[in-house]
N, C-alpha and C positions, 0 to 999 in steps of 0.2 A: 384567626389570621385570614385576611381576604385572599381570594383566589385571583392571582395576577395572570396575565396571558402566558408568561413563561412557566408558572406553576401548573397552569391548565395543560400546557403542552407536555410537561413532564408526566402528568397523570394520564394523558390520553394516548401518548405515543405507543406504549406497549399494547394497548387495545387496538390501535390502528394497525400495528404490525401483525397482530393475530388475525384481524379482518382481511388483511392482504394475502393471507394463506401462507405466510412465510414459515420458515423453520422455527422450531421451539427455541433454539439458541438465539435467534434474532430477537424474539420476544423478550427473553431474559436480558439481552443486551440493550433493550430499548432506552433505558435511562442513560447509559453511556453514549448511545447514539445522539440523544438530545444535547448532551454536553458538547459533543463534537460538532453538531450542526450549527451551533451558535457561531462558530468560526469558519464554517465551510461554505463554499459557493455551490456545492452540489445540493440538489433537492433532498428532502428527507427520504423520499422514495428511492432515489439513487443510492443514498447511503445504505439503506436497508438492502437493496438489490446487490450492492457490492459485498455486503456481509454474507448474503445467500450464495453468491458466486464463490466466495472464499471457502465457505463450508463445503460446497459441492466439489471444488477442486481438491480440498484436503481429503475428502472421502475417496476420490479417485486415486490420489497418491497412496493412501493407507491401504487400499484394496489390491494394489499391484505389488506382488512380492518381488518381481525383478526390479522394479523402480526403487523399492525400499532397500534392496541389496546393493544396487549399483550406483545410486545417486544420493545426493544431499541437496535437495531442491527446496528453496524457500519460495513462497507464493505471496504476492502482494496484489491487492485489487484496489483500483481507484478509478472512479467514473466509468465503470463497466469495461475497463481495460486491465489486463492481467500482466504482471511482470514476474517472470520466472528467473531466479538467480540461484547461485550455488555452484556445485560441482557434480560431475558425472563421469563414470568410466566409459560409458558407451553413448555416442551421440544418437544412435537410432532409438534407444529407449527414451531419451529426452524428447526427441522429435515426435515420437508416438504420444507421449504425455501431453506435449504442447497442442497436438491436434485434438486430443480428447478434451482438453480445457477449452479450446476454441469452439467446440460444439455445445458447450454449456449455454443454455438459453440466455440471451441478452448480452453475452460477451461480444464486445465490438472489435477487440484486437488483443493478441497475445504477443508480448515482447519476450522472446526466448534469449535470455542473456546468460544461460547456464554455460560455464566453462568446462571443457573436457580435460580431465586430469585427475590428480590425486585429491581425495576428499580433504576438506579443510580440517585443521586440528582445533582443539578447544581454544588454544591461544589465538588462532586466526579468527575464530568466531568472536572471541572477547575483544580483539583489536577492532573488528568491524563494528561491534556494538558501541565501543568507546568512540570510534570515529563518527558514527551516526549521532551520538549524543553531543559531540563537539560541533557538528554541523548544525544541529537543531538549535543549540545555544547561540551560535554565531548569527543565525537568521534573525534573532531579536535585535541585531545591530544593523539591519539593512535600513539605510537612511531614506526611506520613502514615507511621506506622511500618510497615515492610515493603513500602512502595510501590516498585514496580520501573518506572522511567521507560521502560525498553526495551519495555514492553508497549503503548506508545502509538505508533501509526503517524502520522507528521506529514507532511502535504503542503501546500505553499504555492503559490498561483497568484494573481497580481495583488494581493498583499497579503492575500488571504483565506487563512486557515489552516484546513485540514480535519483533524479528529482522528478516528482510527479505533482500535479496540481492544476487548478484552474486559475491562471494568472494573466495579468495584462502583459504585453510585451516588455514594458518598462520594468515591471516587477520581476519578470523572468530574467532579464539581463542583469539586474541588480543582484538577484539571488545567485545566479551563476558566477558572477564576478566575485562575490563574497566567498562562495564555497571553493572556487578554484585555487585560492591562496591559503587554504587551511592546511597546516602541516599533516602529512600522512595521506592526503588525497592524491591518488595517482591519475585519476581520470574522472571527469564529470560527464554524465549522460543525461541530457535534458529530454524528458518525456512529457513536458508541459502541454496543456491545451490552452489556447488563448481566449480571453473574454473581452 
């Protein structure tokens, strides 16, 4: 079977990740990275850096006993920007964590969207996961020629839908308009960057 450019990229990306000095988990995830990059406007290097930032933030969260005890924080990284969602009993603990994440090399911005209050239940988490899947499915029906719904990162927390991605203003408006009217969506927060 001939070696096509896409097959060549599949074979070389894990090696490239290793040469960049990234975390071993990033190397293992190299093949998944290639699949995502086909639909992504981020560079391969940025996708890898996003994975490294996520791993570092998750390590910070795992090493902090107070954070583990008092919060239920989810971490999303897209284009060197970090979105923190979930719940916490203590705002000071969340702010301290957000500041630690902001100091991770290459992080450009941290969006602290953690709500202060009771930790979500299993049914709340399931409802958010279901809402996220419905939003992602609805994005396949955005009526813009050439629009790729896989370029939108969707995160749901407590009925609020956060949208990240590198989109044109027209794409961003169409996506927001589509998501706003999905049943169960209480609020839409646009964190898009425009291309």
